[in-house]
N, C-alpha and C positions, 0 to 999 in steps of 0.2 A: 813047103811055104804055106800051103792052105791050112795045114794043121796048126802052124804058128798063128795064123790069122784067127782061126777058130778059138784057140786058147786065149788070145788077146781080147777077143770080143767077150768071151765068157768072163774073163778076169776083170775087164773094164766094167761091165754091167754089174757083176758081183760086188766090186768095190763101191760102186755108186749106191747099191742097195745097203751095204754095210755102213757107209757114211750116213745115209739117211736114218738108218736104225740107231746109230750112235747119237745123232741129234735128237731123236725122239726119246731116247733113254735119258738124255741130259735134262729134259724139261722138268721131271719131278725133282731132280736134284737141285735145280735152280729155284724151284718153288720152295723147297725145304730151306735153302739158303736165305731166301727172302723172308720166310717165316722167322728164322733165327734173328735176322737183322732187325725186323720190325719189333720183335720182342725186346731186343736190346734197346732199340730206340724208345720204346714205351717205358722201359725201366729208367733210361737216362732222363726222359722228360718228366715222368711222374715222381720217381723216388730221388733222383739226383738233382732235379731242377736245373739241369744243364742247358745252357743256351744251344740252339740248333747247330751253329757251326762247330761247336765243341763236341756235340753229340755225334755229328757226322764224322768227325775226326776219330772218335772212339769206334764207330762202326767200321770205318775203312781199315782200322787196325785189327778188328776182330772177325771180319768176314773173309770169305774166300773170293778168288777170281770167279766171275766177272763183277761181283757186287762191290769189290774193293774200289774199282775204277769209278763205278757209279757214285758211291758215297764220297769219294775223293773230289770228283767234279762238283758235286752238290756243295761240299764245304767251300770250295773256291768261289762258286757263284754267290753263296751267302756272304762270304767275306768281302766280295765286291759290292755288296749292298742290294742284290737282287731279292725281291720278295720270295719267301719260301715256297709258296704254292706255284708261282710262275717258274721258279728254278726247278722244282720237282717235275713239272710237266714238260719243260723244255729238255731236261736231261733224259726223260723217258723217250722223247721223240728222237734225240740224237743217238742214244745208246741201245735202243731196242733191237737193232740189227746184230748186236754182239751176243745176244741171248738166244736161247732156243724156245722162248716163251711165245705163246700165241696171243693174238689180239684180245681174246677174252680174258687172259691172265693180266694183260696190261690194263684193261679197263678197270679191273678190281684194284690193282696197284695204283693206278692214276687217282682213284678216289681219295687216297691219303693226302694228296696235295690240296684238296679243297679246304681242309681245316688246319693244315700245318702252319704253325706260327701265327695264326689269326686269333686264337682264343687261348684261354688259360690251360694249364696242364691237365685238368680233369676232363675238359671237353676234348682235348687232343687224345687223351687216354681212351675215352669212349669211342672215338673215331677209329683209333688204331685197333681197339678190341674187336670192333665190328669187322674191319678188314681182315684181321687175323682169323676170325671165325670163317669168313668167306674163303680165304686162301686155304685154310685147313680142309674144308670140304672139297675144294677144287683139287688140292693135292691128292686127296684120297681117291677121287674119281680118275685123275690123270695117271696115278700109279698103276691101276689095273689096265687102263686103256693103252698106256705106252708100252707095256710089256708085250701085249698082243700085236700092236702095230709094228713094234721093232722086229719081232720074229717074222711078221708078214713081209716087211720090206727087205729083210736080209735074204729070205728065200726067193722073193720075187725078183730081186736083182739077178741072181744066178739063173733063175728060170727064164728070164727075158733074154739073157745072153745065150742060153741053149736054144731058145726059140729062134733067135736071130741066126744062129749057126745053121739050124735046120732049114730055115727059109733060104739062106744063101746057098746051101748045098743043093 
């Protein structure tokens, strides 16, 4: 019976560590997805002269989960008549818990809402270009950081389980 309890404790702590490691590994993937989506948005605004609700419809079709839901909700908000910047910020507030991104990532992404739909295509292009550069730098830094952190948390989970067993014995 004690052996089963020890195995359960190690497995539970180990699973928690693996779950945290998986969330950390998803962060660079989500940033990459955001970069792709914002590049598509830039193309739709500048080259396609597409209205924002239609541009968000294109984005929801061409992006992966969880960005699909984000752009789908943005499209619905704009079709209801909500201003683009306000819709962008409100949607970030509502959906940020579905992502593995940190607050520093959201701060950069939130900057897009400041000029979205308020100016001509060239100004929006400049704003998107700036955010794309910032996100690219952030993604590069996060890629290295996340791999180290993910390994640490996966090992730490099992080690905490073993430590708990040793303390209880």
